[in-house]
N, C-alpha and C positions, 0 to 999 in steps of 0.2 A: 504494500500500500504506500509506503513512504516513497518508493521509487517512482510510482505513477504520479504522485502529487508533485514531486520535484520536477518531473518531466513537463507537467502542465505549467508549472511556474516558469520553467525555461521558455516554453512557447509563448507565454504571455509577455515575458520580458522582451522577446524578439519583436513582438507586435508593437510594443511601446516604442522601441528603438526605431522601427520602420516609420511609425507615425511622426516621430520627432524629425527624422531625416526628411520626410516629405514636407514638413512645415519649414524646415531650414532651407530646402531647395526652393520652395515657393517664395519665401521672403527674399532670398538672393535674386531670384528672377525679377521680382518687383523692384528691388533696389537697382538692379542693372537697367531695367526699363526706365526708371526715374532718372538715373544718371544719363542715359542716352537722350532723354527728352530735354534735360537741363543743359547738356553740353552741346548737343546738335539738334536744335529744335526744327530746323528746316528738313533735315534728313528724317527725323522722326515723323514729321507731318507727311512727308512723301511716302514713308513706309505704311502709315495708317491709311492713306488714300489708296495705295496699291492693294492692300489687304481688303479694303472696302469694295474696290472695283472687282477684285477676284470673287468675293462672296456674292456680289450682285450678279455678275455674269453666270456664276454657278446656279444661282436661284432662277435666273431667267431660262437657263438651259433645262432645268428640271421642269419648270412650268411649260415650256415648249414641248418637252417630251410627253408630259401628262396630257396636254391638249391634243397631241397627235394620237394618243391612245383612245381618246373619247370620240 
């Protein structure tokens, strides 16, 4: 019984570590994004515009596809 409970504790510890790593990576990504916006605002705006255009084009393609099915 003791062996099983210690194994469960070990698995739970790993889960906690993974969650903390995910939070740290997320915070680092946000910090990098903010750094990019503050140091190169024109390039950041261009990147956002490019992503927006790509998403819009993708949505229009899906709409066109569904319209052709009907």
